[in-house]
C-alpha positions as CSV (number, residue, x, y, z in Angstrom):
1,M,149.8,83.2,97.9
2,E,147.2,82.3,100.5
3,A,148.9,84.7,103.0
4,L,148.7,87.5,100.4
5,A,145.0,86.8,99.8
6,E,144.3,86.8,103.5
7,G,146.1,90.1,103.8
8,L,144.0,91.7,101.1
9,W,140.8,90.3,102.6
10,E,141.7,91.9,106.0
11,L,142.6,95.2,104.3
12,A,139.2,95.1,102.5
13,D,137.5,94.6,105.8
14,F,139.4,97.5,107.3
15,H,138.4,99.8,104.4
16,E,134.7,98.7,104.7
17,Q,134.7,99.4,108.4
18,N,135.9,102.9,107.5
19,G,133.3,103.4,104.9
20,E,135.7,103.3,102.0
21,I,133.9,100.8,99.9
22,G,135.7,101.7,96.7
23,K,139.1,100.8,98.3
24,A,137.7,97.6,99.7
25,V,136.5,96.5,96.3
26,K,139.8,97.4,94.7
27,C,141.7,95.2,97.3
28,L,139.5,92.2,96.4
29,E,139.6,92.9,92.6
30,T,143.4,92.8,92.9
31,I,143.1,89.1,93.6
32,C,140.8,88.5,90.7
33,Q,142.9,90.5,88.2
34,S,146.3,89.3,89.4
35,Q,148.7,88.0,86.8
36,V,149.7,85.3,89.3
37,S,147.1,82.6,89.6
38,F,145.4,82.2,93.0
39,L,143.6,79.0,93.8
40,P,140.0,78.9,92.3
41,I,138.5,78.9,95.8
42,V,140.4,82.1,96.7
43,E,139.1,83.8,93.6
44,I,135.5,82.6,94.2
45,K,135.5,83.9,97.8
46,S,136.9,87.2,96.6
47,R,134.3,87.6,93.9
48,L,131.5,86.7,96.3
49,R,132.8,89.3,98.7
50,I,132.9,91.9,96.0
51,A,129.3,91.1,95.0
52,T,128.2,91.4,98.6
53,L,129.8,94.8,99.0
54,L,128.4,96.1,95.7
55,L,124.9,95.0,96.5
56,K,125.0,96.3,100.1
57,Y,126.5,99.7,99.4
58,T,126.1,100.6,95.8
59,H,123.8,100.5,92.8
60,N,126.3,98.5,90.7
61,V,124.1,95.5,90.3
62,N,125.5,94.6,86.8
63,H,129.0,94.7,88.1
64,A,128.0,92.4,91.0
65,K,126.2,90.1,88.6
66,S,129.3,89.7,86.4
67,H,131.4,88.6,89.4
68,L,128.7,86.1,90.5
69,E,128.4,84.6,87.1
70,R,132.2,84.2,86.9
71,S,132.0,82.6,90.4
72,Q,129.4,80.1,89.1
73,L,131.6,79.1,86.2
74,L,134.5,78.4,88.6
75,L,132.3,76.5,91.0
76,K,131.1,74.1,88.3
77,S,134.6,72.5,88.2
78,I,134.6,72.0,92.0
79,P,132.6,69.0,93.3
80,S,132.1,70.2,96.8
81,C,131.8,73.8,98.2
82,F,128.1,73.6,99.0
83,E,128.1,76.8,101.1
84,L,129.8,78.9,98.4
85,K,127.5,77.6,95.7
86,C,124.5,78.4,97.7
87,R,125.8,81.9,98.5
88,A,126.5,82.5,94.8
89,Y,122.9,81.4,93.8
90,S,121.4,83.5,96.6
91,L,123.3,86.6,95.7
92,L,122.7,86.2,92.0
93,S,119.0,85.8,92.7
94,Q,119.1,89.2,94.6
95,C,120.7,90.7,91.5
96,Y,117.9,89.6,89.2
97,H,115.4,90.7,91.8
98,L,116.9,94.2,91.9
99,I,116.7,94.6,88.1
100,G,113.2,93.1,88.0
101,A,114.2,90.1,86.0
102,I,111.9,87.6,87.6
103,P,112.1,84.6,85.2
104,P,115.9,84.2,85.4
105,Q,115.6,84.8,89.2
106,K,113.2,81.9,89.5
107,Q,115.6,79.7,87.4
108,I,118.6,80.4,89.7
109,I,116.5,79.9,92.8
110,N,115.3,76.5,91.5
111,K,119.0,75.6,90.9
112,G,119.7,76.4,94.5
113,L,116.7,74.3,95.7
114,E,117.9,71.4,93.6
115,L,121.4,71.7,95.2
116,A,119.9,71.8,98.7
117,C,117.6,68.9,98.1
118,A,120.6,66.8,96.9
119,S,122.8,67.6,99.8
120,G,121.1,65.8,102.7
121,D,119.1,66.8,105.8
122,G,121.7,68.8,107.7
123,F,120.7,71.9,109.6
124,A,122.7,74.2,107.4
125,V,121.2,72.6,104.3
126,K,117.7,73.2,105.6
127,L,118.5,76.8,106.3
128,W,119.6,77.3,102.7
129,C,116.4,75.5,101.6
130,C,114.4,78.0,103.6
131,N,116.3,80.9,102.1
132,F,115.6,79.8,98.5
133,T,112.0,79.0,99.3
134,S,111.5,82.5,100.8
135,Q,113.1,84.2,97.7
136,L,110.9,82.0,95.4
137,A,107.8,83.0,97.2
138,N,108.7,86.7,96.9
139,A,109.3,86.3,93.2
140,L,105.9,84.6,92.7
141,A,104.1,87.3,94.6
142,I,105.6,90.0,92.4
143,E,104.3,88.1,89.4
144,G,100.9,88.0,91.0
145,D,101.0,84.2,91.6
146,Y,99.7,84.5,95.2
147,W,98.7,80.9,95.6
148,G,102.1,79.7,94.3
149,S,103.7,82.1,96.7
150,I,101.6,80.7,99.6
151,A,102.4,77.1,98.6
152,A,106.2,77.9,98.7
153,L,105.9,79.6,102.0
154,E,104.0,76.6,103.5
155,R,106.9,74.4,102.4
156,G,109.2,76.7,104.2
157,F,107.1,76.6,107.3
158,S,107.1,72.8,107.2
159,C,110.9,72.8,106.8
160,A,111.3,75.2,109.8
161,A,109.0,72.9,111.8
162,E,111.2,69.9,111.0
163,M,114.2,71.9,112.3
164,Y,112.2,72.7,115.6
165,Y,112.9,76.4,114.9
166,P,109.8,78.4,116.1
167,E,111.3,81.8,115.2
168,L,111.7,80.6,111.6
169,Q,108.2,79.2,111.6
170,M,107.0,82.6,112.7
171,F,108.8,84.2,109.8
172,F,107.1,81.9,107.3
173,A,103.7,82.3,109.0
174,T,103.8,86.1,108.9
175,S,104.9,85.9,105.2
176,I,101.9,83.7,104.5
177,F,99.7,86.2,106.3
178,H,101.2,89.0,104.2
179,V,100.4,87.3,100.9
180,H,96.9,86.6,102.0
181,L,96.5,90.3,102.8
182,M,97.8,91.2,99.3
183,Q,95.5,88.6,97.6
184,W,92.4,89.0,99.8
185,E,90.2,86.5,98.1
186,D,88.7,85.0,101.3
187,V,88.3,86.9,104.5
188,N,88.3,83.6,106.5
189,S,91.7,82.6,105.1
190,V,93.2,86.0,106.0
191,G,91.7,85.7,109.5
192,N,93.0,82.2,110.0
193,A,96.5,83.3,108.9
194,A,96.3,86.1,111.5
195,V,95.3,83.7,114.2
196,K,98.1,81.3,113.3
197,C,100.7,84.1,113.5
198,N,99.5,85.2,116.9
199,E,99.4,81.6,118.3
200,I,103.1,81.0,117.2
201,W,104.1,84.3,118.7
202,E,102.6,83.5,122.0
203,F,104.4,80.1,121.9
204,L,107.8,81.8,121.8
205,Q,109.5,82.3,125.1
206,P,109.8,86.0,126.2
207,D,113.6,86.1,125.7
208,K,113.1,84.8,122.1
209,R,110.5,87.4,121.5
210,R,112.9,90.1,122.6
211,Q,115.4,88.8,120.0
212,C,112.7,88.9,117.2
213,M,111.7,92.6,117.2
214,G,111.6,92.6,113.4
215,L,109.0,89.8,113.5
216,F,107.1,91.7,116.2
217,F,106.7,94.8,114.1
218,Y,106.0,92.8,111.0
219,N,103.2,90.8,112.7
220,E,101.7,93.7,114.5
221,L,101.6,95.9,111.4
222,L,100.0,93.1,109.4
223,N,97.4,92.6,112.1
224,T,96.7,96.4,112.1
225,F,96.2,96.3,108.3
226,Y,93.8,93.4,108.7
227,Q,91.8,94.9,111.4
228,L,91.5,98.2,109.5
229,R,90.4,96.3,106.4
230,I,87.6,94.5,108.3
231,C,86.7,97.8,110.0
232,D,87.4,96.6,113.5
233,Y,89.0,99.9,114.6
234,K,89.0,99.2,118.3
235,T,91.1,96.1,117.9
236,A,93.3,97.9,115.4
237,A,93.9,100.6,118.0
238,L,95.2,98.0,120.5
239,H,97.7,96.8,117.9
240,V,98.7,100.4,117.2
241,D,99.3,101.2,120.9
242,K,101.6,98.1,121.1
243,L,103.5,99.2,118.0
244,D,103.9,102.8,119.3
245,E,105.2,101.7,122.7
246,A,107.6,99.2,121.1
247,M,108.8,101.9,118.6
248,R,109.5,104.4,121.4
249,K,111.5,101.8,123.3
250,E,113.4,100.7,120.2
251,M,114.3,104.2,119.3
252,Q,115.8,104.8,122.8
253,Q,117.7,101.6,122.7
254,V,119.0,102.1,119.2
255,Q,120.1,105.7,120.1
256,Q,121.9,104.3,123.1
257,I,123.7,101.7,120.9
258,K,124.7,104.4,118.4
259,N,126.1,106.7,121.1
260,L,128.1,103.8,122.7
261,T,129.4,102.8,119.3
262,V,130.5,106.3,118.5
263,E,132.2,106.6,121.8
264,L,133.9,103.2,121.5
265,N,135.2,104.1,118.0
266,T,136.7,107.3,119.4
267,I,138.5,105.3,122.0
268,N,139.7,102.8,119.4
269,D,141.0,105.6,117.2
270,S,142.9,107.1,120.2
271,L,144.5,103.8,121.0
272,S,145.6,103.3,117.4
273,Q,147.2,106.8,117.3
274,S,148.7,107.1,120.7
275,D,152.2,106.2,121.9
276,P,152.3,102.6,123.0
277,H,154.2,103.7,126.2
278,N,151.8,106.5,127.0
279,R,150.5,106.2,130.6
280,E,147.0,107.2,129.4
281,R,146.7,104.0,127.4
282,L,145.8,102.0,130.5
283,G,142.9,104.3,131.2
284,L,141.8,104.1,127.5
285,Y,141.9,100.3,127.7
286,E,139.8,100.3,130.9
287,K,137.3,102.7,129.2
288,Q,137.3,100.5,126.1
289,T,136.4,97.4,128.2
290,Q,133.7,99.3,130.0
291,L,132.1,100.5,126.8
292,Q,132.3,97.0,125.2
293,E,130.4,95.6,128.2
294,Q,127.8,98.4,128.1
295,L,127.4,97.8,124.4
296,R,126.9,94.0,124.9
297,Q,124.2,94.7,127.5
298,A,122.5,97.2,125.3
299,T,122.5,95.0,122.2
300,F,121.2,92.1,124.3
301,S,118.4,94.3,125.8
302,A,117.5,95.4,122.3
303,G,117.4,91.9,120.9
304,M,120.5,92.5,118.7
305,E,122.7,89.7,120.0
306,S,123.7,88.9,116.4
307,M,125.7,92.1,116.4
308,G,128.0,90.5,119.1
309,S,131.0,89.7,116.9
310,L,130.6,92.7,114.7
311,Y,130.3,95.7,116.9
312,L,133.9,96.3,117.9
313,G,135.0,99.4,116.1
314,N,132.6,98.6,113.3
315,A,131.1,101.6,111.5
316,R,128.5,99.6,109.7
317,Q,125.0,100.6,110.6
318,M,123.8,97.2,111.8
319,W,121.0,98.8,113.8
320,D,119.3,100.0,110.6
321,K,118.0,96.4,110.0
322,L,115.0,94.8,111.7
323,E,115.7,91.2,110.7
324,L,113.0,88.7,110.3
325,A,115.0,85.5,110.0
326,P,118.6,84.3,110.6
327,P,121.3,84.2,108.0
328,P,121.5,83.1,105.2
329,I,117.9,84.1,104.8
330,D,117.6,87.7,103.6
331,G,114.8,88.3,106.1
332,E,114.5,92.1,106.3
333,W,111.0,93.4,105.4
334,L,111.6,97.1,105.5
335,P,114.4,99.3,106.8
336,R,113.9,100.4,110.4
337,S,113.2,104.0,109.3
338,A,110.4,102.8,107.0
339,V,108.9,100.7,109.8
340,Y,109.0,103.7,112.2
341,A,107.3,105.9,109.5
342,L,104.7,103.2,109.0
343,V,104.0,103.1,112.8
344,D,103.5,106.9,112.7
345,L,101.1,106.4,109.8
346,M,99.1,103.8,111.8
347,V,98.8,106.2,114.7
348,V,97.5,108.9,112.3
349,I,95.0,106.5,110.7
350,S,93.8,105.2,114.1
351,G,93.6,108.7,115.6
352,R,91.8,110.5,112.7
353,P,88.3,109.0,113.2
354,K,88.6,109.9,116.9
355,G,89.4,113.5,116.2
356,L,92.9,113.3,117.8
357,F,94.1,115.9,115.3
358,K,96.9,117.4,117.5
359,E,98.6,114.0,117.8
360,C,97.9,113.3,114.2
361,G,99.6,116.5,113.2
362,K,102.7,115.6,115.1
363,R,102.9,112.2,113.6
364,I,102.3,113.4,110.1
365,Q,105.2,115.9,110.6
366,S,107.6,113.4,112.1
367,G,106.8,110.6,109.7
368,S,107.1,112.9,106.6
369,Q,110.4,114.3,107.9
370,L,111.8,110.9,108.4
371,I,110.7,109.8,104.9
372,K,112.2,112.9,103.3
373,E,115.5,112.2,105.0
374,E,115.5,108.7,103.5
375,L,114.6,110.0,100.1
376,L,117.6,112.3,100.3
377,K,119.8,109.3,101.0
378,L,118.5,107.8,97.8
379,G,119.4,110.9,95.9
380,I,115.9,112.2,95.5
381,T,116.3,116.0,95.8
382,D,114.0,118.8,94.5
383,G,115.2,118.5,90.9
384,V,115.2,114.7,90.7
385,R,112.5,113.0,88.6
386,E,111.6,109.4,87.9
387,V,113.9,109.3,84.8
388,N,116.9,110.1,86.9
389,L,116.5,107.2,89.3
390,Q,118.9,104.3,89.4
391,H,116.8,101.2,88.5
392,T,117.8,99.5,91.7
393,A,116.6,102.4,93.7
394,I,113.0,102.3,92.3
395,W,111.6,99.8,94.7
396,M,112.9,101.5,97.9
397,A,112.0,104.9,96.5
398,G,108.5,103.6,95.8
399,V,108.1,102.4,99.4
400,Y,109.1,105.8,100.8
401,L,107.2,107.8,98.2
402,M,104.0,105.8,98.8
403,L,104.3,106.3,102.5
404,L,104.8,110.0,102.0
405,M,101.7,110.2,99.8
406,Q,99.6,108.5,102.5
407,F,100.9,111.0,105.1
408,L,99.9,113.9,102.8
409,E,96.5,112.2,102.1
410,N,95.8,112.2,105.8
411,K,96.9,115.7,106.2
412,V,94.5,116.9,103.5
413,A,91.7,115.0,105.2
414,V,92.5,116.5,108.6
415,D,92.9,120.0,107.3
416,L,89.6,119.9,105.3
417,T,87.8,118.6,108.5
418,R,89.2,121.6,110.5
419,S,88.5,124.1,107.7
420,E,92.2,124.7,107.2
421,F,91.6,125.1,103.5
422,V,94.9,126.8,102.7
423,E,97.0,124.0,104.4
424,A,94.9,121.4,102.7
425,Q,95.5,123.0,99.3
426,E,99.3,123.1,99.9
427,A,99.3,119.4,100.9
428,L,97.2,118.4,97.9
429,L,99.5,120.4,95.6
430,Q,102.5,118.5,97.1
431,M,100.8,115.2,96.2
432,K,100.1,116.4,92.7
433,N,103.7,117.5,92.2
434,W,105.2,114.3,93.6
435,F,102.9,112.4,91.2
436,I,104.0,114.5,88.2
437,R,107.6,113.8,89.1
438,F,107.2,110.1,89.7
439,P,104.1,109.0,87.7
440,T,105.1,105.4,87.1
441,I,106.0,104.6,90.7
442,L,103.0,106.6,92.1
443,Q,100.5,105.6,89.4
444,G,98.4,103.9,92.2
445,C,98.0,107.3,93.8
446,E,96.3,109.0,90.8
447,S,92.8,107.8,92.0
448,I,93.5,109.0,95.5
449,I,94.6,112.4,94.3
450,E,91.4,112.8,92.1
451,M,89.3,111.8,95.1
452,L,91.0,114.4,97.3
453,R,90.5,117.0,94.6
454,G,86.8,116.1,94.8
455,Q,86.9,116.5,98.6
456,Y,88.7,119.8,98.3
457,A,86.2,121.1,95.7
458,H,83.2,119.9,97.7
459,S,84.5,121.6,100.9
460,L,84.6,124.9,99.0
461,G,81.1,124.5,97.6
462,C,82.1,123.6,94.1
463,F,79.8,120.7,93.8
464,S,79.8,120.1,90.1
465,E,83.6,120.0,90.0
466,A,83.6,117.7,93.0
467,A,81.3,115.2,91.4
468,F,83.5,115.2,88.3
469,H,86.7,114.4,90.3
470,F,85.0,111.7,92.3
471,L,83.8,110.0,89.2
472,E,87.3,110.3,87.6
473,A,88.7,108.8,90.7
474,A,86.4,105.8,90.4
475,K,87.5,105.3,86.8
476,L,91.2,105.2,87.8
477,T,91.0,102.4,90.3
478,E,90.2,98.7,90.1
479,S,89.2,98.6,93.8
480,K,85.5,97.9,94.2
481,S,85.6,99.6,97.6
482,M,87.2,102.7,96.3
483,Q,84.8,102.9,93.4
484,A,81.8,102.5,95.7
485,M,83.0,105.3,98.0
486,C,83.7,107.6,95.1
487,H,80.2,107.0,93.7
488,V,78.7,107.8,97.2
489,Y,80.8,111.0,97.4
490,A,79.7,112.0,93.9
491,A,76.1,111.3,94.8
492,V,76.3,113.7,97.8
493,S,77.8,116.4,95.6
494,H,74.9,116.0,93.2
495,I,72.4,116.2,96.0
496,C,74.0,119.4,97.2
497,I,73.6,121.0,93.7
498,G,69.9,120.8,94.5
499,D,68.1,120.6,91.2
500,A,65.9,117.7,89.9
501,E,68.5,116.4,87.4
502,S,71.2,116.2,90.0
503,S,68.9,114.4,92.4
504,S,68.2,111.9,89.7
505,Q,72.0,111.5,89.0
506,A,72.6,110.9,92.7
507,L,70.0,108.1,92.8
508,D,71.7,106.5,89.8
509,L,75.0,106.5,91.7
510,I,73.6,105.4,95.1
511,G,71.3,102.7,93.9
512,P,73.9,100.2,92.7
513,V,76.1,100.6,95.7
514,H,73.1,100.3,98.1
515,A,72.2,97.1,96.4
516,I,75.6,95.4,97.1
517,M,76.5,97.3,100.4
518,D,76.5,94.1,102.4
519,S,79.0,92.4,100.1
520,F,81.9,94.6,101.1
521,V,84.4,93.5,103.8
522,G,83.6,95.6,106.9
523,V,81.0,98.3,107.1
524,R,82.7,101.4,105.8
525,E,80.8,101.4,102.5
526,K,77.5,100.5,104.2
527,T,77.6,103.4,106.6
528,S,78.5,105.9,103.8
529,V,75.8,104.7,101.4
530,L,73.1,104.7,104.2
531,F,74.1,108.3,105.0
532,A,73.8,109.3,101.3
533,Y,70.6,107.4,100.7
534,G,69.0,108.8,103.8
535,L,70.0,112.3,102.7
536,L,68.4,111.7,99.3
537,L,65.2,110.5,100.9
538,M,65.1,113.7,103.0
539,K,65.5,115.7,99.8
540,R,62.5,113.8,98.4
541,H,60.6,114.4,101.7
542,N,60.3,110.7,102.4
543,L,61.1,111.5,106.1
544,Q,60.1,108.2,107.9
545,E,62.1,106.0,105.5
546,A,65.0,108.5,105.7
547,R,64.9,108.2,109.5
548,I,65.1,104.4,109.4
549,R,68.1,104.4,107.1
550,L,69.9,107.1,109.0
551,A,69.3,105.6,112.4
552,S,70.6,102.2,111.1
553,G,73.7,103.9,109.7
554,L,74.3,105.9,112.9
555,R,74.2,102.8,115.0
556,I,76.7,101.0,112.8
557,T,79.0,104.0,112.6
558,H,79.0,104.5,116.4
559,Q,79.4,100.9,117.3
560,L,82.0,99.8,114.7
561,L,83.7,102.7,113.1
562,G,84.0,105.2,116.0
563,N,84.3,108.0,113.4
564,I,83.0,111.0,115.4
565,Q,82.8,113.3,112.4
566,L,80.5,110.9,110.6
567,V,78.5,110.4,113.8
568,S,78.2,114.2,114.1
569,Q,76.8,114.5,110.6
570,Y,74.4,111.6,111.1
571,L,73.2,113.2,114.3
572,T,72.7,116.5,112.5
573,L,70.6,114.9,109.8
574,L,68.5,113.0,112.4
575,G,68.1,116.2,114.4
576,S,66.8,118.0,111.3
577,L,64.4,115.1,110.7
578,A,63.2,115.2,114.3
579,L,62.5,118.9,113.9
580,A,60.8,118.4,110.6
581,L,58.5,115.8,112.3
582,H,57.9,118.2,115.2
583,D,59.7,116.0,117.8
584,T,61.4,119.0,119.4
585,T,62.5,117.2,122.5
586,Q,64.5,114.6,120.6
587,A,65.7,117.2,118.1
588,R,67.2,119.3,120.9
589,E,69.0,116.3,122.5
590,I,70.4,115.1,119.2
591,L,71.5,118.5,118.0
592,K,73.3,119.3,121.2
593,S,75.3,116.1,120.9
594,S,76.1,116.8,117.3
595,L,77.3,120.4,118.2
596,T,79.6,119.0,120.9
597,L,81.3,116.6,118.5
598,A,81.6,119.3,115.8
599,K,83.3,121.6,118.3
600,T,85.7,118.8,119.3
601,L,86.7,118.4,115.7
602,Y,87.0,122.1,115.0
603,D,84.5,121.4,112.1
604,I,83.2,124.9,111.4
605,P,80.7,124.0,108.5
606,T,79.0,121.4,110.6
607,Q,78.9,123.7,113.6
608,I,77.2,126.3,111.5
609,W,74.8,123.7,110.1
610,V,73.9,122.4,113.6
611,V,73.4,125.9,115.0
612,S,71.2,126.8,112.1
613,V,68.9,123.8,112.8
614,L,68.9,124.7,116.5
615,T,67.9,128.2,115.6
616,A,64.9,126.9,113.7
617,L,64.1,124.8,116.7
618,H,64.2,127.8,119.0
619,Q,62.0,129.7,116.6
620,E,59.5,126.9,116.6
621,L,59.4,126.9,120.4
622,G,59.5,130.7,120.7
623,E,62.8,130.7,122.6
624,K,63.8,134.1,121.6
625,G,66.9,134.4,123.8
626,N,68.4,131.1,122.6
627,E,67.5,132.1,119.0
628,I,69.4,135.4,119.3
629,E,72.4,133.6,120.9
630,N,72.6,131.0,118.2
631,T,72.2,133.6,115.5
632,E,75.2,135.5,116.9
633,Y,77.2,132.3,117.2
634,A,76.4,131.3,113.6
635,R,77.3,134.8,112.4
636,K,80.8,134.7,114.0
637,R,81.5,131.2,112.8
638,G,80.2,132.2,109.3
639,N,82.4,135.2,109.1
640,D,85.4,133.0,110.1
641,L,84.5,130.5,107.5
642,Q,84.0,133.0,104.8
643,K,87.5,134.5,105.5
644,R,89.0,131.1,105.2
645,L,87.2,130.4,102.0
646,A,88.3,133.8,100.6
647,D,91.9,133.1,101.5
648,V,92.0,129.7,99.7
649,R,90.1,130.9,96.7
650,S,92.5,133.8,96.1
651,S,95.4,131.4,95.6
652,I,96.6,131.0,92.0
653,H,96.4,127.2,92.5
654,H,92.7,127.1,93.4
655,M,91.4,126.8,89.9
656,E,94.2,124.4,89.0
657,L,92.9,121.9,91.6
658,I,89.2,122.1,90.9
659,E,89.1,122.5,87.2
660,K,87.5,119.5,85.4
661,V,90.6,118.1,83.9
662,K,92.8,115.1,84.8
663,I,96.5,115.6,85.7
664,E,98.6,115.1,82.6
665,V,101.9,113.2,83.0
666,H,104.4,111.4,80.8
667,Q,105.0,107.9,82.2
668,L,108.1,105.9,81.5
669,H,107.1,102.9,79.3
670,D,110.5,101.2,79.7
671,T,110.5,101.1,83.5
672,D,109.5,97.9,85.1
673,I,107.0,99.1,87.7
674,R,106.0,95.8,89.1
675,R,108.5,95.9,91.9
676,A,107.6,99.5,92.8
677,N,103.9,98.5,93.0
678,A,104.7,95.4,95.0
679,G,105.9,97.3,98.1
680,P,105.2,95.5,101.3
681,S,102.7,97.9,102.7
682,L,101.2,99.2,99.5
683,G,98.7,96.5,98.6
684,V,96.4,97.4,101.5
685,N,93.8,100.1,101.4
686,L,94.4,102.1,104.6
687,D,92.1,105.0,103.8
688,I,89.5,105.9,106.4
689,P,87.6,108.9,105.2
690,E,86.6,111.3,107.9
691,S,83.4,112.2,106.2
692,I,81.3,111.1,103.2
693,G,81.4,114.8,102.1
694,L,79.2,117.6,103.3
695,P,79.2,121.1,101.9
696,V,80.5,124.2,103.6
697,A,78.0,126.9,104.4
698,N,77.3,129.3,101.6
699,S,76.7,133.0,102.0
700,T,73.5,132.2,103.8
701,P,73.7,130.7,107.3
702,I,72.1,127.4,106.3
703,S,73.6,125.2,103.6
704,R,71.7,123.9,100.7
705,L,71.9,120.5,102.3
706,V,69.8,121.5,105.3
707,N,67.3,124.2,104.3
708,I,65.4,121.9,101.9
709,D,64.2,120.2,105.1
710,T,64.2,122.5,108.1
711,G,63.2,125.5,106.0
712,R,60.2,124.0,104.3
713,L,59.0,121.4,106.8
714,G,59.6,123.2,110.0
715,K,57.5,126.1,111.3
716,R,60.2,128.6,111.0
717,K,59.1,132.1,109.9
718,S,60.6,133.7,106.9
């Protein structure tokens, strides 16, 4: 009987290698359903193998769970079998995890920990202890018990230290760093966690680092999130450059491995089908040996030595995983494709403030395409909605959908900056449609969509509608940072309306944020509120105080944020102030710098605004030639802008986006969304607004924002 079982196991392996998972499962179920009794250990191994296949290749979690529960019953009567019992506990924990049943998952994990603690201090025992500790920490984090999660991970770190296993220590250190990022109660704790990760990474030998590419990407991405959060964009850019270089190298190596594997499988097929006495077989064997050696070298170079015993003729996509820890720990953070998309997103977020829009556009396109391909693999086609999803696909679908929404968010921001209003409208509509189809998974995006509707409306001069959407966005988020930014945006929209009541409403919005601006992590909120407050002071003709606030905000923006659009807008306001105070020399220098930046960004409204102020400067100085030249430039730019505005306003979707109503959706009340919302990269606010929101030029060359100062306070003739 044992020989029969081994034969069926080998046949199941063969079917799995050929991608015939159904046949592999049937071979194994033959053992479990046989009328002739096999030894309990044979049935247990078969059921564990079935569960592994089902969890790896299908959504049949309940089927896998039933096999594992039967295995547990059989294992109770066997006093030994430590390894099999641990595997059963671990796989059953994964089943509960996939269906969102956290309490029973924690119970089964604790049973595994009890078994490990009672089984001595061997290396394998400690590995299983680390495995269960890692799963427990993940379950606690999903429940929102971050301190409990960190405590569990610290126990795992200590266990890895006892094993003298620095790679495993790095795994637990990065996991602790991740939970601190999700929790974010104390900036010093997050910073200390980041430092600890980097110290352990530097301690690893170069050859070990090469074998830990999953940990490299994990640590570098977490560091990037952290630096963006504290607004240290220069340091964040260094991490992004390292990630991008590593990703390019990884993609080349993985493609080489794929090509070699395909070629080797072709040779293997030829050998299995050809005549044993064929003279060509010798050449095929030589080619097979050559390819096997090339594949060994390629996998070693890519840090995939663990593939060594699995690659021969194996169709399984081992290269899709960026493992963080050794077996039996389920140490994958995200699939390789999701990590690559995340790196593209980081390049976009890092490049946007610098005005690197061409590269941003390429990465938005490549990242979005990659995500859509993965969504198709999950069965998410045009007609699929949230209700159609398999429950076990919700988490991974949530990861990809959230990434896609962030790419679209950045596309809207870039297109609005470049006055590509039609493209911005299309991207915003895509966000809206994805949200309507997947409202539960994407419920965290509702606030972002409302904010972008406000940015869109503001860019088209619909200031009342913009203020409405900004305030709605603030209501839809619990993030104090997001609320503050939306209140600042709404304040600027009210200032642009221009009447006394709107000015008063703007002050009501700015005042509270201004009072607490130093309490935020980083300086993003501070620079934005200083801009808006300085603008309001200009509106009220308190020019000296406005100059002080704006100069302070410009210095912070230039030194720490590196956001050249915001710098350009600060400079334009300060240039307008200098002109209003008759400091024409300084006004000219400031405005020329602002115009250069606005041209770099293809920011047409700001260009028109700056040139309009320069025209007033030339009028005051009697520089007729420069005045005529600027007037002609403003006319051409204004005509271009008006055409763009007319094109976007003629769309049937324009009113749909700006109207003062929220998006109405029907959410699924019976769907457990905690796991979708606990995606690894989704708890970090990665938004870096390009602008705090300035109006486009109206039919007159000078916007309402500017002519209240340069028109009245300068010496320009009417």
